[in-house]
N, C-alpha and C positions, 0 to 999 in steps of 0.2 A: 560576400552576400549570404552565404549559407550560415556563418556564425551570427550575423546580424538577425537573420530570421529566427535562429535558435534563441537569441537573447530576447527578441520580442515575444516569442512563444513562452518562455520562461517568466517574463514579466507578467504576461497575461494570466498564467497559471497561478503565480503567487498572489496577484490581486484577487483572482477568482476564489482562491482558497480562503483568503481573509474575509471576503464578502460572504462566502458560503458558510463558513463557520459562524459568523454573526446571524446569518439567516436561519440556521438550524434552531436557534433560540427563539426565533420569531414564531408567533402562533398563526400568522396568516397562511392561507392556503398557497402552496407554491404554483407559480405559473407553469405553463406548458414548456416554455423555454428552459426555466429553471430545473424542471424535472428531467428534461431531455439531457441537459448538460451534466446534471448530477449523475444520471444513469450512464452516460458516456464516460464520465470520469471513473465511475465505479468499475466498469469493464476494461477500461484502459489500465487502471491500477491493477486489477486482478491478472490480466494477461502479462503485464510487465513483471510483476512481483512473483507470479507463479513460474514464469519462464526463468527468472533469476533463481528461484528456489530449486527448480529442476537442475539447473547448472550446478549450484552449490552442493545439492544432495548427491548429484552424479559424481562430483569430485570426491565426496566423502565415501561413497560406495566403492569407487575405484581405489581409493586409498585403503579401504578395508580388504578388498579382493587381493591387492598387492601386499598386504601386510603392513600395518601401521608400525613404523619404527618409533621407538620411544623419543627420539629427538624431533620427530614430526608430529608428535601428539598435540602440541599447541595449535599448530596449523589445522590439524584434523578437528579439534574442538571449535576453533574459530569458524571454520567452513560449515561445520554442523550447526552452530548457533546462527550463522548468517542465513542458512537454509530455512531453519525453523522460524526465524524472525520474518523472512520473506514470505513464507506461508501465511503467518499470522496477519501481516500487514495486507496481504492480498485478500484475505478473507474478511478481516474486520476493519481495516484502515487505522487511521490515527485518531486518537482522542484529543482532548483539549490540553492535557498536560503531557510532559515528555515521557512519562512512564507508561507501561502498557496496562495499567490498572483500570482506566476508564474507556479503553477502546471498544469493548463489547457493549457497554451502556450507550456510548455515543452512536455506535452502528445501529443499535436498536432504535434510537431516536430517529435516525435518518431513514431507517426502513419504514417506520411509521409515517414519517413526513412525506416521503416520496412514493409510498405504496409499493415498496419492493417486497416480493415474496421469496426471493431466492437468496 
């Protein structure tokens, strides 16, 4: 039952993300429900991504404090990169392409559309 509810939740999230990405390009004024769900999604994303970033960066700091051995350097760099990416995704979200190049521009569009000031 738990896994079925997780699958339903994920299906809803993926459908929502597809619809929301199309709605961002729409010039119509967003409804109250759309604005509420978008803001909820923003804060859920920020809490989850920033929590993950704290974990990743905490592991990186602990590796520094314990002394990074040369053989653990790839792990350290991966953990550091994942922490940085988690911070970025929590702050700006994802854009329309798979690179990080348009994340800030898409976030600016969403800020303007939904009236976010934060």
